[in-house]
C-alpha atoms as one frame of an Amber mdcrd trajectory, in Angstrom:
protein
  87.289  70.313 114.370  88.969  71.941 111.474  89.226  69.914 108.178  91.572
  70.533 105.433  89.358  72.562 103.259  89.002  75.018 106.090  92.827  75.580
 106.265  92.934  75.979 102.574  90.648  79.132 102.974  93.641  81.002 104.664
  95.842  83.009 102.427  99.019  82.762 104.191 101.948  84.888 102.573 105.471
  86.086 103.072 106.050  89.730 103.528 108.929  91.953 104.462 108.392  94.648
 107.323 109.267  97.967 105.732 108.567  99.944 108.843 107.714  99.725 112.517
 106.379 102.492 114.693 104.877 102.630 118.105 101.344 102.215 118.504 100.559
 104.570 121.549  96.947 104.141 121.128  96.701 100.558 121.336  95.176  99.045
 124.581  97.954  96.769 125.041 101.607  97.499 123.983 101.885  97.130 120.112
 103.739  98.183 116.993 102.252  99.340 113.817 103.982  97.457 111.038 103.944
  98.473 107.153 104.602  95.188 105.176 105.459  94.678 101.622 103.632  91.483
 100.270 104.957  91.675  96.585 103.270  93.012  93.528 100.013  90.802  93.699
  99.055  92.102  97.211 100.956  95.218  97.870 101.949  97.082 100.994  99.686
  96.390 103.984  99.314  97.723 107.795  99.142  95.494 110.618  99.103  96.189
 114.515 101.197  93.458 116.269 101.928  92.744 120.045 105.320  91.989 119.874
 106.980  94.580 121.921 108.373  92.173 124.603 110.778  90.316 122.331 111.452
  92.926 119.379 112.603  96.594 119.123 111.598  98.880 116.501 115.040  99.136
 114.900 115.574  95.198 114.358 112.069  94.860 112.584 112.721  96.702 109.385
 113.792  94.100 106.860 112.518  90.934 108.532 110.329  88.473 106.549 107.278
  87.378 108.382 104.241  85.137 107.577 100.762  86.845 107.877  97.078  85.800
 106.901  96.083  88.315 104.130  92.565  87.295 103.633  90.855  88.354 106.926
  88.649  91.291 106.994  90.254  94.626 108.070  90.026  95.331 111.703  89.728
  98.789 113.275  92.289  99.217 116.265  91.803 102.315 117.901  92.415 105.029
 115.040  94.420 102.441 112.798  93.100  99.983 110.327  94.879  96.489 110.561
  94.726  94.935 107.181  96.614  91.437 107.769  97.207  89.189 110.678 100.858
  88.798 111.536 101.641  85.164 112.780 103.497  84.472 115.834 103.710  81.739
 118.610 103.024  82.698 122.325 106.074  82.055 124.393 106.451  82.738 128.088
 108.664  85.822 127.079 106.232  87.160 124.486 104.932  86.596 120.927 107.775
  85.079 118.606 107.152  85.873 115.000 106.750  82.981 112.413 109.358  83.704
 109.602 110.802  81.862 106.749 114.381  80.575 107.658 115.624  81.492 104.127
 114.925  84.650 102.238 112.123  84.200  99.691 110.092  86.396  97.511 107.547
  88.756  99.067 104.092  87.254  98.474 105.074  83.608  98.453 102.318  81.481
  99.778 102.580  79.068 102.538 101.576  75.707 101.015
């Protein structure tokens, strides 16, 4: 069972995807994302298995939510620095996003 103090340890922030590219070396289909989390956190990289529902062209400019305080994870030749959040649906992963434009770096509270 997780308690509220455990949840508070997660640093979940809003970021804007600047760039998305194919991640050909990933074991499962994925994109490499470059995400801007604002001045405090900066630009971070992430690998995301969201190829079923999102094209590369539509990702730039989308705001997303991500956990920014997990340890970095090496995936093939790429270092993923944040965990982009999404829900698992029948069709694939659906990104968790604010429904209004907010500042990069805003914290989930």
